C-alpha positions, 0 to 999 in steps of 0.5 A: 529540478530533476524529474523523479523516476521511480521505474528508472531508479529500479531499472538502474540498480545493478543486481545480479547473481554471484555466478554472473546470473542476470537474476540475483541468486536466491539465498536458501539459507537461515543462517550464515557462516563467519571466517572470524568470531569477531565478525559474528560479534560485530554483526550482532552489534550492528557493526558487521557491515556486508555480513548476514547473520540470520534470515530473521535479521537480514538475508541477501534475497530480501536485501536486493528487494529492499534495495529495489523498493528504496530506489522506487521510493527514493528512501535511503533504505527499506525493509521487506515483510511477509505481509502487508499488515506485518509492515504496518504493524512493525512500522507503527510499533517502532515509533510509539510507546505506552502513553503515546498517541496517533492521529489516523484517517478514519478511511483506511483499510479494515485490518489497519483500522482494527490494529489501531482501534482494537489492538493498540489500546492494550498498550495504552496507546490512544488513536484519534481517527479523523477525516483525513481530508479535513485538515482543520480536523487533523489539526484539532486531533494533534496533541503534544504526545502525538507521534504518528499521522497515519494515512493512505495516499488513496484511501481504501476504499473510498478513494479519498486523496490525502494531502501529503505536503500539508499533512507533513507540515501538520506532523512537523508542529509536534515532531510527529512522523508522517507514515503513508500506505501507498499500496494503491498508487505505487510509482504514481505518487512518491510519498517521500517526495511530498514530506512523508517520513515512512511509506509502507506497502502491501507488496501482495497488491500491484507491486507483485501483481500475481496474487500468489503470495503475501509480502509488505515493505517499509521504506524510510531513513537508514536510521529508521530501517536500522532501528527496525532491525536491531537485535535488541529493540528492533520491532521487525527483528523481534516480532519476526515477520520475515519474507521468505527468500524465495518469494522475495526473488519472485517479487523482485522480478515482478517489480521490474514490469510494475511501471508497465502494468501500472499504466495499463491498469490506469489506462483501463480504469480511466476508459471504464470511468469515462464510460460509466459517466456516459451511462449515469453510473455512480462511481469515484475514480480520481482520475476524472476531473469532476471527482473530489481530490483529482486536482490534489493527486495531479499535483503530487503524481508522477504523471506518466503512470496515470491515476490508478487502477481503483474505481468505487462503484456505489450500488446503494444497497448490499443486495444490488452490489452482490447481484451485480458482483455474481452476474459480472463474475458469471459474464467473465468480467473478473473475480468476486474476491478480495484483494486488488492489483491482480492482472484479472479485474477483482470486485468486492463489497467493501463494507461487507469484506475489507472494511468489515472491521469497521463498525457499521455506525462508523461506516455510515458516519465516514460515508461508506455506502453499504452497496460501495463495490471496490473495483480493482481493474485488470490488465485487459487487452481490450477493456471495451469488452469488459465494459460491454459485459458490465453494461449488459449485467447492469441492464439485465438487472434493471440497474440502469 
């Protein structure tokens, strides 16, 4: 079986500008001309192959980036959006109607949880939240009207690993689609190769890597992506979460260094995890053999990119978490900030920030400690220096 190489798939794309530019030209235009009226009519009906109509529908800059994302994921096509939530909400709404049902991981990004829990019921769309690592619970939650099983490859913020091949088989029993958010593990895991039907991303994070813009992506079959952009019924077309072409161009350039960055994020995170183990710090890192989900991730991953840059550190109480984060920022470890995938290390107390949309009783039910720090490890050249600073902070605060 031929090895799947997401980095080489991107590298092999021949994308250059209209004047032979080594970078594709940026199309700074909202609308496009047609030489013949019939071509415009055909394009409105989805038949104008190779023609661009209006930038909410498609534009060349976004198409370049979408093609790169599809190549990375091994899908037939992709669509890019103005935010990760724009991708998630558009992708889900394209698949469900009033009266339908979704099974979703209870451990998921707070914004996604809020959309599923609080927003979809307005349209009589029911959602059952489950421990996605408990396949029996997933099976029991399935109904005849289930249209989507939704999960994250590595869940936010507890870093549980989803069994994508098994979830795909469960979804298939009722003709549902398996939708996977792969934001934490780009290149590391290729969900489509393990049975996922649709892969969504917040490109704001690792894929762009600069925290200078918001962006999202939806990767799937050509039929599904075309349905998203249909002028009459396409969710992405009608809701209009279009990504600015200037940002598309910037992200496209950054994606060519993603494989290098993911290797460094992973190497740094593994170093910290090993040192955290030595000093007896309570943490979760799926790259460590003793961590739950390690064996499953190892079976699904593209190994050369490592186990990722995300670590969860449990300080047990929110007060202790706050003290540590404030001191680490003063010592130059990184920034007390939400988001992730940045070249600097970022840390936040998940239950009080990116998972705060999840009620506290549900946080306790799912095992989310109030002192959990989501630690997005940066691209430090000397990661030992960062560990030494963290160690100093822990000792000064008498946490070890």
